[in-house]
C-alpha positions in Angstrom: 35.6 -1.7 -48.9 33.7 -0.2 -52.0 34.6 -3.8 -53.9 33.5 -5.6 -50.8 30.1 -3.9 -50.4 29.1 -4.7 -54.0 30.1 -8.9 -54.0 26.9 -9.7 -51.9 24.9 -7.9 -54.6 26.2 -10.4 -57.5 25.4 -13.5 -55.9 22.0 -12.0 -55.0 20.8 -11.1 -58.2 20.6 -14.4 -59.8 19.2 -15.9 -56.5 16.3 -13.7 -56.5 16.0 -14.1 -60.0 15.5 -17.8 -59.5 13.1 -17.3 -57.0 10.8 -14.7 -59.0 10.8 -17.2 -62.0 9.6 -20.0 -59.3 7.3 -17.8 -58.3 5.9 -16.8 -61.3 6.0 -20.4 -62.3 3.5 -21.0 -59.9 1.2 -18.4 -60.8 1.6 -19.0 -64.3 0.8 -23.2 -63.1 -2.4 -22.4 -61.3 -4.3 -19.3 -63.3 -2.7 -20.1 -67.1 -0.4 -17.2 -69.0 -2.9 -15.7 -70.0 -4.9 -14.6 -67.3 -1.8 -13.8 -65.2 -0.2 -10.3 -64.7 2.8 -8.7 -64.1 1.4 -7.1 -61.0 0.1 -10.5 -59.1 3.2 -11.9 -60.2 4.9 -9.2 -58.3 2.3 -9.2 -55.4 3.0 -12.9 -54.7 6.9 -12.0 -54.9 6.6 -9.1 -52.3 7.5 -6.4 -54.3 6.1 -3.6 -56.6 5.5 -4.4 -60.1 7.7 -2.3 -61.4 11.0 -3.2 -59.4 10.0 -6.9 -61.1 10.9 -4.8 -64.4 14.5 -4.9 -63.3 15.1 -8.4 -63.1 12.5 -9.3 -66.4 11.2 -7.1 -69.5 7.8 -8.6 -69.8 6.3 -12.0 -68.6 7.1 -13.7 -71.7 10.4 -13.5 -71.0 9.7 -14.8 -67.5 7.7 -18.2 -69.1 10.7 -18.7 -72.0 13.2 -19.0 -69.2 11.1 -21.6 -67.1 10.3 -23.3 -69.9 13.6 -23.3 -71.8 15.3 -24.1 -68.1 13.2 -27.0 -67.7 13.9 -28.4 -71.1 17.2 -28.0 -71.5 17.4 -30.1 -67.5 14.7 -32.6 -69.0 16.9 -33.4 -72.2 20.3 -33.4 -70.5 18.6 -36.3 -68.9 16.9 -38.5 -71.5 20.1 -37.7 -73.7 22.6 -39.2 -71.1 19.9 -42.4 -71.4 19.3 -42.5 -74.7 23.3 -42.2 -75.5 23.7 -45.1 -72.4 23.4 -48.5 -74.3 20.7 -49.6 -72.9 18.5 -52.1 -74.0 14.5 -51.1 -74.7 13.0 -52.5 -72.0 16.0 -50.7 -69.9 15.9 -47.4 -71.8 12.1 -47.3 -71.2 12.6 -47.6 -67.4 15.6 -45.0 -67.4 13.6 -42.6 -69.4 10.2 -42.6 -67.2 12.5 -42.3 -64.2 14.1 -39.5 -65.2 10.5 -38.0 -66.0 9.6 -38.1 -62.6 12.3 -36.6 -61.5 12.3 -33.6 -64.0 8.2 -33.2 -62.4 10.1 -33.1 -58.9 12.6 -30.6 -60.1 10.0 -28.4 -62.2 6.2 -29.2 -61.3 5.1 -25.8 -62.3 7.1 -25.7 -65.2 5.4 -29.3 -66.4 1.9 -27.8 -65.7 2.6 -24.9 -67.5 4.1 -26.8 -70.6 1.2 -29.1 -70.2 -1.4 -26.1 -70.7 0.2 -23.6 -72.5 2.4 -25.2 -75.0 -0.2 -26.2 -77.7 -1.0 -22.1 -78.4 2.7 -21.2 -77.8 4.2 -23.5 -80.2 2.6 -20.4 -82.9 4.6 -17.7 -81.5 8.2 -17.2 -82.5 10.2 -17.1 -79.5 8.2 -20.4 -78.7 9.3 -22.3 -81.8 11.8 -24.8 -79.6 8.9 -25.9 -78.0 7.3 -27.5 -81.6 11.4 -29.1 -82.0 11.3 -30.7 -78.6 7.8 -32.2 -78.7 9.0 -33.6 -82.3 12.4 -35.0 -80.6 10.2 -36.5 -77.4 8.1 -38.2 -79.8 11.4 -39.7 -81.8 12.9 -41.0 -78.9 9.8 -42.6 -77.4 8.6 -44.4 -80.4 12.2 -45.5 -81.7 12.6 -47.0 -78.1 9.0 -49.3 -78.5 9.5 -49.7 -81.9 13.3 -51.3 -80.7 11.6 -53.5 -78.2 9.3 -55.3 -80.3 12.1 -55.7 -83.3 13.8 -57.4 -80.1 10.9 -58.9 -78.8 11.4 -57.3 -75.6 8.0 -56.0 -76.4 4.6 -57.6 -77.8 4.7 -58.2 -81.8 0.8 -56.6 -81.5 1.9 -53.4 -79.4 0.4 -50.5 -81.4 3.6 -48.3 -80.2 2.1 -45.1 -81.0 -0.7 -45.5 -78.9 1.7 -47.1 -75.9 3.4 -43.8 -76.7 1.2 -41.7 -75.8 -0.8 -43.7 -73.0 3.4 -43.8 -70.8 3.5 -40.1 -71.9 0.1 -38.8 -70.7 -0.1 -41.1 -67.9 3.4 -40.0 -67.0 3.3 -35.9 -67.1 -0.2 -35.9 -65.5 0.9 -36.4 -62.5 2.4 -32.8 -62.5 -1.3 -32.1 -61.6 -1.0 -33.7 -58.4 2.3 -34.4 -56.9 4.2 -31.9 -54.5 7.9 -32.7 -54.0 8.5 -33.9 -50.3 6.2 -36.2 -50.2 5.5 -40.2 -48.8 6.7 -41.3 -52.2 10.0 -40.0 -54.1 10.5 -39.8 -57.8 12.0 -42.9 -58.5 9.4 -45.0 -56.4 6.6 -43.3 -57.8 8.3 -44.2 -61.4 8.8 -47.8 -59.9 5.5 -48.2 -59.4 4.1 -47.0 -62.9 6.3 -48.9 -64.5 5.4 -51.9 -62.8 2.1 -51.4 -63.8 3.4 -50.3 -67.9 5.9 -52.6 -68.5 3.9 -56.0 -67.1 1.3 -55.2 -69.9 3.8 -54.7 -72.6 6.7 -56.6 -71.9 7.0 -60.7 -73.2 5.7 -63.1 -71.0 8.0 -65.8 -69.6 
């Protein structure tokens, strides 16, 4: 009997951690990391501040898990796209679509990343953010350069300017996107792509 009573606790702890991280992500995204206190997160989660330390040793640990989980999933999707052997236009389409899927799954984490990554990269614990930024830039610039070389994109295209435009246009959607809305991530990606690619693709 004692063994049977312990089983629900084993599954409940990870579930509760996930719930607390989701709550913390929303608070960080709305108020900013520095302005958020452990007490505020606990209040939003309906628990005492001291109880939060049963699951996490600090709010920094919570932020670390929120961002690392988001980036791990993002790169699983991106790496699959980049390894698929697609043409440059198809790669851009797949990367944009994957980006909107990640906004759908991790909207608050994306908002935090946009607001906080600049100063967080200076902290040893968050050094992986700078690595991810470099890898992200290389993936997009490399695809755009490949498209210009293959004459899929205009020869006069400024690839770095285009990369910044597409990056900012896509990821700023985290500021207004809400899961379960009128449009799916795939539909929003299709609309964005129709606007962007008509401007950079070679005209027939």
